[in-house]
DSSP file (Angstrom, degrees, kcal/mol; ACC not computed):
  #  RESIDUE AA STRUCTURE BP1 BP2  ACC     N-H-->O    O-->H-N    N-H-->O    O-->H-N    TCO  KAPPA ALPHA  PHI   PSI    X-CA   Y-CA   Z-CA
    1    1 A M              0   0    0      0, 0.0     3,-0.1     0, 0.0     0, 0.0   0.000 360.0 360.0 360.0 134.2  102.6  112.5  102.4
    2    2 A A        -     0   0    0      1,-0.1     2,-0.1     0, 0.0     0, 0.0  -0.257 360.0-100.9 -64.8 150.7   99.5  111.6  104.4
    3    3 A R        -     0   0    0      1,-0.1     2,-0.3     0, 0.0    -1,-0.1  -0.453  37.8-120.4 -70.6 147.6  100.0  110.5  108.0
    4    4 A L        -     0   0    0     -2,-0.1     2,-0.1     1,-0.1    -1,-0.1  -0.633  19.2-124.5 -92.8 147.0   99.8  106.9  108.7
    5    5 A S     >  -     0   0    0     -2,-0.3     4,-2.1     1,-0.1     5,-0.1  -0.337  32.9-101.5 -82.3 172.1   97.2  105.3  111.1
    6    6 A G  H  > S+     0   0    0      1,-0.2     4,-1.9     2,-0.2     5,-0.1   0.846 122.6  47.9 -61.5 -38.1   98.3  103.1  113.9
    7    7 A L  H  > S+     0   0    0      2,-0.2     4,-2.6     1,-0.2    -1,-0.2   0.846 109.5  53.6 -75.5 -33.6   97.5   99.8  112.1
    8    8 A Q  H  > S+     0   0    0      1,-0.2     4,-2.7     2,-0.2     5,-0.2   0.925 108.8  51.1 -65.8 -43.2   99.3  101.0  108.9
    9    9 A R  H  X S+     0   0    0     -4,-2.1     4,-2.5     1,-0.2    -2,-0.2   0.925 110.3  48.5 -63.7 -42.8  102.4  101.7  111.1
   10   10 A E  H  X S+     0   0    0     -4,-1.9     4,-2.7     2,-0.2    -1,-0.2   0.902 110.0  52.1 -67.5 -37.1  102.2   98.2  112.6
   11   11 A V  H  X S+     0   0    0     -4,-2.6     4,-2.5     2,-0.2    -2,-0.2   0.964 112.8  44.1 -57.7 -47.0  101.9   96.6  109.2
   12   12 A L  H  X S+     0   0    0     -4,-2.7     4,-2.5     1,-0.2    -2,-0.2   0.868 110.9  54.2 -57.9 -41.3  104.9   98.4  108.0
   13   13 A S  H  X S+     0   0    0     -4,-2.5     4,-2.9    -5,-0.2    -1,-0.2   0.940 109.3  50.2 -58.8 -48.5  106.8   97.5  111.3
   14   14 A L  H  X S+     0   0    0     -4,-2.7     4,-2.1     1,-0.2    -2,-0.2   0.892 108.6  50.8 -63.4 -40.9  106.0   93.9  110.6
   15   15 A Y  H  X S+     0   0    0     -4,-2.5     4,-2.1     2,-0.2    -1,-0.2   0.912 110.2  49.2 -59.3 -44.4  107.2   94.0  107.1
   16   16 A R  H  X S+     0   0    0     -4,-2.5     4,-2.5     2,-0.2    -2,-0.2   0.931 109.0  53.6 -59.7 -46.1  110.5   95.6  108.2
   17   17 A K  H  X S+     0   0    0     -4,-2.9     4,-2.8     1,-0.2    -1,-0.2   0.912 107.7  51.9 -52.4 -44.9  110.8   92.9  110.8
   18   18 A C  H  X S+     0   0    0     -4,-2.1     4,-2.0     1,-0.2    -1,-0.2   0.912 108.8  48.1 -54.6 -49.0  110.4   90.3  108.2
   19   19 A L  H  X S+     0   0    0     -4,-2.1     4,-1.0     2,-0.2    -1,-0.2   0.825 111.0  52.6 -65.8 -36.1  113.1   91.8  106.0
   20   20 A R  H  < S+     0   0    0     -4,-2.5     4,-0.4     2,-0.2     3,-0.4   0.931 109.4  48.1 -61.5 -48.9  115.4   92.0  109.1
   21   21 A E  H >< S+     0   0    0     -4,-2.8     3,-1.3     1,-0.2     4,-0.5   0.851 105.8  60.4 -67.6 -35.3  114.9   88.3  109.9
   22   22 A I  H >< S+     0   0    0     -4,-2.0     3,-1.2     1,-0.3    -1,-0.2   0.846  95.9  60.2 -54.4 -38.4  115.6   87.4  106.3
   23   23 A R  T 3< S+     0   0    0     -4,-1.0    -1,-0.3    -3,-0.4    -2,-0.2   0.695  99.2  58.5 -67.5 -16.4  119.0   88.9  106.4
   24   24 A K  T <  S+     0   0    0     -3,-1.3    -1,-0.2    -4,-0.4    -2,-0.2   0.649  90.8  89.5 -87.2 -14.0  119.9   86.4  109.2
   25   25 A K  S <  S-     0   0    0     -3,-1.2     5,-0.1    -4,-0.5    50,-0.1  -0.328  98.4 -74.8 -81.3 163.7  119.1   83.5  107.0
   26   26 A P    >>  -     0   0    0      0, 0.0     3,-2.1     0, 0.0     4,-0.9  -0.278  45.1-120.9 -55.0 136.1  121.7   81.7  104.7
   27   27 A V  G >4 S+     0   0    0      1,-0.3     3,-0.8     2,-0.2     4,-0.5   0.840 108.4  57.5 -52.3 -39.7  122.5   83.9  101.5
   28   28 A D  G 34 S+     0   0    0      1,-0.2    -1,-0.3     2,-0.1     4,-0.2   0.636 113.5  37.8 -70.0 -12.9  121.3   81.2   99.1
   29   29 A T  G <> S+     0   0    0     -3,-2.1     4,-1.7     2,-0.1    -1,-0.2   0.423  87.3  92.6-116.0   1.0  117.9   81.0  100.5
   30   30 A Q  H <X S+     0   0    0     -4,-0.9     4,-2.4    -3,-0.8     5,-0.2   0.881  83.4  59.4 -58.9 -37.1  117.2   84.7  101.4
   31   31 A Q  H  > S+     0   0    0     -4,-0.5     4,-2.9     1,-0.2    -1,-0.2   0.897 101.9  52.9 -62.0 -42.2  115.5   85.1   98.0
   32   32 A N  H  > S+     0   0    0      1,-0.2     4,-2.0    -3,-0.2    -1,-0.2   0.918 111.9  46.2 -60.2 -44.5  112.9   82.4   98.9
   33   33 A F  H  X S+     0   0    0     -4,-1.7     4,-2.5     2,-0.2    -1,-0.2   0.883 110.9  51.8 -63.2 -39.6  112.1   84.1  102.1
   34   34 A R  H  X S+     0   0    0     -4,-2.4     4,-2.5     2,-0.2     5,-0.2   0.907 111.4  46.3 -67.6 -41.7  111.8   87.5  100.5
   35   35 A I  H  X S+     0   0    0     -4,-2.9     4,-2.3     1,-0.2    -1,-0.2   0.908 113.2  51.1 -70.0 -34.5  109.4   86.1   97.8
   36   36 A Y  H  X S+     0   0    0     -4,-2.0     4,-2.5    -5,-0.2    -2,-0.2   0.931 112.2  44.4 -58.8 -47.5  107.3   84.4  100.5
   37   37 A A  H  X S+     0   0    0     -4,-2.5     4,-2.2     2,-0.2     5,-0.2   0.902 114.9  49.5 -71.5 -36.4  107.0   87.5  102.6
   38   38 A R  H  X S+     0   0    0     -4,-2.5     4,-2.6     2,-0.2    -1,-0.2   0.936 111.5  49.3 -60.6 -46.5  106.2   89.7   99.5
   39   39 A N  H  X S+     0   0    0     -4,-2.3     4,-2.5    -5,-0.2    -2,-0.2   0.930 109.7  51.9 -65.3 -46.2  103.5   87.2   98.4
   40   40 A E  H  X S+     0   0    0     -4,-2.5     4,-1.0     1,-0.2    -1,-0.2   0.939 114.0  42.0 -52.1 -52.0  101.9   87.1  101.9
   41   41 A F  H  < S+     0   0    0     -4,-2.2     3,-0.4     1,-0.2     4,-0.3   0.904 116.1  49.6 -68.7 -38.6  101.6   90.9  102.1
   42   42 A Q  H >< S+     0   0    0     -4,-2.6     3,-1.3     1,-0.2     4,-0.2   0.878 104.4  59.9 -67.3 -37.0  100.4   91.2   98.4
   43   43 A R  H 3< S+     0   0    0     -4,-2.5     3,-0.3     1,-0.3    -1,-0.2   0.795 111.3  38.3 -60.0 -31.5   97.8   88.5   99.0
   44   44 A H  T >< S+     0   0    0     -4,-1.0     3,-1.8    -3,-0.4    -1,-0.3   0.360  85.8 102.5-105.0   6.4   96.0   90.4  101.7
   45   45 A M  T <   +     0   0    0     -3,-1.3    -1,-0.2    -4,-0.3    -2,-0.1   0.691  69.7  65.6 -66.8 -13.6   96.4   93.9  100.1
   46   46 A K  T 3  S+     0   0    0     -3,-0.3    -1,-0.3    -4,-0.2    -2,-0.1   0.561  75.0 116.4 -83.4 -13.2   92.8   94.1   98.9
   47   47 A I  S <  S-     0   0    0     -3,-1.8     2,-0.1     1,-0.1    -3,-0.0  -0.356  76.8-104.1 -60.6 143.6   91.5   94.1  102.6
   48   48 A S    >   -     0   0    0      1,-0.1     3,-1.5     2,-0.0     7,-0.2  -0.394  18.2-129.5 -67.2 142.5   89.6   97.2  103.4
   49   49 A K  T 3  S+     0   0    0      1,-0.3    -1,-0.1    -2,-0.1   -42,-0.1   0.662 108.2  55.7 -67.0 -10.3   91.5   99.6  105.5
   50   50 A K  T 3  S+     0   0    0      1,-0.1     2,-2.2     2,-0.0    -1,-0.3   0.553  76.7  97.3 -95.2 -10.4   88.5   99.8  107.8
   51   51 A D    <>  +     0   0    0     -3,-1.5     4,-2.0     1,-0.2     3,-0.3  -0.510  48.8 169.5 -81.7  77.4   88.2   96.1  108.5
   52   52 A F  H  >  +     0   0    0     -2,-2.2     4,-2.9     1,-0.2     5,-0.2   0.849  67.5  57.1 -60.7 -42.4   90.1   96.3  111.8
   53   53 A N  H  > S+     0   0    0     -3,-0.2     4,-1.5     1,-0.2    -1,-0.2   0.893 108.8  44.6 -63.1 -39.0   89.4   92.8  112.9
   54   54 A A  H  > S+     0   0    0     -3,-0.3     4,-2.7     2,-0.2    -1,-0.2   0.917 113.9  50.3 -71.0 -40.2   90.9   91.2  109.9
   55   55 A I  H  X S+     0   0    0     -4,-2.0     4,-2.0     1,-0.2    -2,-0.2   0.937 112.9  46.5 -61.8 -44.8   93.9   93.4  110.0
   56   56 A E  H  X S+     0   0    0     -4,-2.9     4,-1.3     2,-0.2    -1,-0.2   0.758 111.2  50.0 -65.2 -27.7   94.5   92.7  113.6
   57   57 A Y  H  X S+     0   0    0     -4,-1.5     4,-2.5    -5,-0.2    -1,-0.2   0.904 112.8  49.1 -77.5 -41.8   94.0   89.0  113.2
   58   58 A L  H  X S+     0   0    0     -4,-2.7     4,-2.6     1,-0.2    -2,-0.2   0.816 109.5  52.3 -65.3 -29.4   96.6   89.1  110.2
   59   59 A L  H  X S+     0   0    0     -4,-2.0     4,-2.4     2,-0.2    -1,-0.2   0.880 109.9  46.8 -69.0 -39.8   99.1   91.1  112.2
   60   60 A R  H  X S+     0   0    0     -4,-1.3     4,-1.9     2,-0.2    -2,-0.2   0.917 114.6  47.9 -66.4 -44.2   98.9   88.6  115.0
   61   61 A K  H  X S+     0   0    0     -4,-2.5     4,-2.5     2,-0.2    -2,-0.2   0.938 111.1  52.8 -56.6 -50.3   99.3   85.7  112.5
   62   62 A G  H  X S+     0   0    0     -4,-2.6     4,-2.5     1,-0.2    -2,-0.2   0.907 106.6  50.1 -53.3 -50.1  102.1   87.5  110.9
   63   63 A H  H  X S+     0   0    0     -4,-2.4     4,-2.0     1,-0.2    -1,-0.2   0.858 110.8  49.9 -64.1 -32.7  104.0   87.9  114.1
   64   64 A R  H  X S+     0   0    0     -4,-1.9     4,-2.0     2,-0.2    -2,-0.2   0.917 111.2  48.7 -68.6 -40.1  103.7   84.3  115.0
   65   65 A Q  H  X S+     0   0    0     -4,-2.5     4,-3.0     2,-0.2    -2,-0.2   0.892 110.5  51.6 -63.2 -42.6  104.9   83.3  111.5
   66   66 A V  H  X S+     0   0    0     -4,-2.5     4,-1.3     2,-0.2    -1,-0.2   0.916 111.5  48.0 -59.6 -47.3  107.9   85.7  111.8
   67   67 A E  H  < S+     0   0    0     -4,-2.0     4,-0.3     1,-0.2    -2,-0.2   0.905 114.3  45.8 -61.3 -40.4  108.8   84.2  115.2
   68   68 A M  H >< S+     0   0    0     -4,-2.0     3,-0.7     1,-0.2    -2,-0.2   0.877 115.5  45.1 -72.0 -40.0  108.5   80.7  113.9
   69   69 A Y  H 3< S+     0   0    0     -4,-3.0    -1,-0.2     1,-0.2    -2,-0.2   0.574 101.8  66.8 -77.7 -10.7  110.5   81.4  110.7
   70   70 A S  T 3< S+     0   0    0     -4,-1.3    -1,-0.2    -5,-0.2    -2,-0.2   0.483  72.4 118.0 -86.5  -4.8  113.2   83.3  112.6
   71   71 A S  S X  S-     0   0    0     -3,-0.7     3,-1.7    -4,-0.3    -3,-0.0  -0.330  72.4-130.9 -57.2 135.2  114.3   80.0  114.3
   72   72 A P  T 3  S+     0   0    0      0, 0.0    -1,-0.1     0, 0.0    -3,-0.0   0.818 104.2  66.3 -63.3 -23.3  117.9   79.2  113.3
   73   73 A G  T 3  S+     0   0    0      1,-0.1     2,-0.8     2,-0.1    -2,-0.1   0.689  83.6  80.3 -69.5 -18.1  116.7   75.7  112.5
   74   74 A I    <   +     0   0    0     -3,-1.7    -1,-0.1     1,-0.2     3,-0.1  -0.800  51.4 160.7 -92.5 106.1  114.7   76.9  109.7
   75   75 A R        +     0   0    0     -2,-0.8     2,-0.3     1,-0.1    -1,-0.2   0.606  60.3  21.5-105.9 -12.4  117.1   77.4  106.7
   76   76 A N        -     0   0    0    -44,-0.1     2,-0.3   -51,-0.1    -1,-0.1  -0.973  56.8-159.7-148.0 163.0  114.7   77.5  103.6
   77   77 A I              0   0    0     -2,-0.3   -41,-0.1   -48,-0.2    -3,-0.0  -0.985 360.0 360.0-140.2 146.2  111.1   78.1  102.8
   78   78 A R              0   0    0     -2,-0.3    -1,-0.1   -45,-0.0   -45,-0.0   0.435 360.0 360.0-127.6 360.0  109.1   77.0   99.7
């Protein structure tokens, strides 16, 4: 398997962080969070690997969203 670049590792790290936070949510709503996270990552899959500005922007945005949705007060997402 090819070695991953730093940005690729960061994207995978963010995805794993999302999945870990989803496990902290109520069992009946975990599937909604999982679908939302998967859709967000798939929506931006077509971005070129060399578009560093866009990738870094999306990583910052993703980290902010994970922090917001990891709040215990948020129990479901649609």
